[in-house]
C-alpha positions in Angstrom: 3.7 -4.8 22.1 5.9 -1.9 22.5 8.0 -2.8 19.1 8.7 0.7 18.7 7.7 2.3 15.5 7.0 -0.1 12.4 8.7 0.0 9.2 6.5 -0.4 6.3 7.2 -3.4 4.1 7.2 -3.3 0.3 5.5 -6.1 -1.0 6.7 -7.5 -4.0 4.2 -7.3 -7.1 4.0 -9.6 -10.1 2.7 -7.8 -13.5 -0.2 -9.8 -14.6 -1.2 -8.7 -18.1 0.2 -5.6 -17.8 -0.8 -4.5 -14.2 0.8 -4.9 -11.2 -1.3 -7.1 -8.6 -0.6 -8.9 -5.1 1.1 -12.4 -5.3 -1.2 -15.3 -5.4 0.1 -16.3 -1.8 -1.3 -12.9 -0.2 -4.5 -13.2 -2.8 -5.0 -16.5 -1.0 -4.7 -15.1 2.5 -6.6 -12.7 1.5 -9.8 -14.5 -0.1 -9.2 -16.9 3.2 -10.0 -13.8 5.7 -12.9 -12.8 3.3 -14.3 -16.5 3.7 -13.6 -16.6 7.1 -16.2 -13.7 7.9 -15.6 -13.5 11.7 -12.8 -15.5 13.6 -9.2 -15.3 14.7 -6.1 -16.3 13.3 -3.9 -16.8 16.4 -0.4 -17.5 14.5 0.3 -16.8 11.2 3.8 -17.5 9.4 5.3 -15.4 7.3 8.1 -16.1 5.4 10.2 -13.6 2.9 7.3 -11.4 3.2 4.7 -13.6 2.3 2.1 -15.7 4.6 3.1 -19.3 4.4 1.1 -20.8 7.2 -1.6 -20.5 9.6 -1.6 -22.6 12.4 -4.8 -21.7 15.1 -7.8 -20.7 13.4 -10.9 -19.9 15.2 -14.2 -19.3 13.2 -16.9 -17.0 15.1 -20.4 -17.2 14.4 -22.5 -14.2 15.4 -26.3 -14.8 16.2 
């Protein structure tokens, strides 16, 4: 994948009780990845800089 140099994308942060944190969609995506532990997300749809849909997910279990 030679797309050249990728520019960093600033995530919009929403103030939560005086602090700045990730938007709910990103928090849910990170929580999902943490719960998945090992696996693959083949197709992830992003709209307006936010994760919207993961179409194909494979969970892997290490023995």
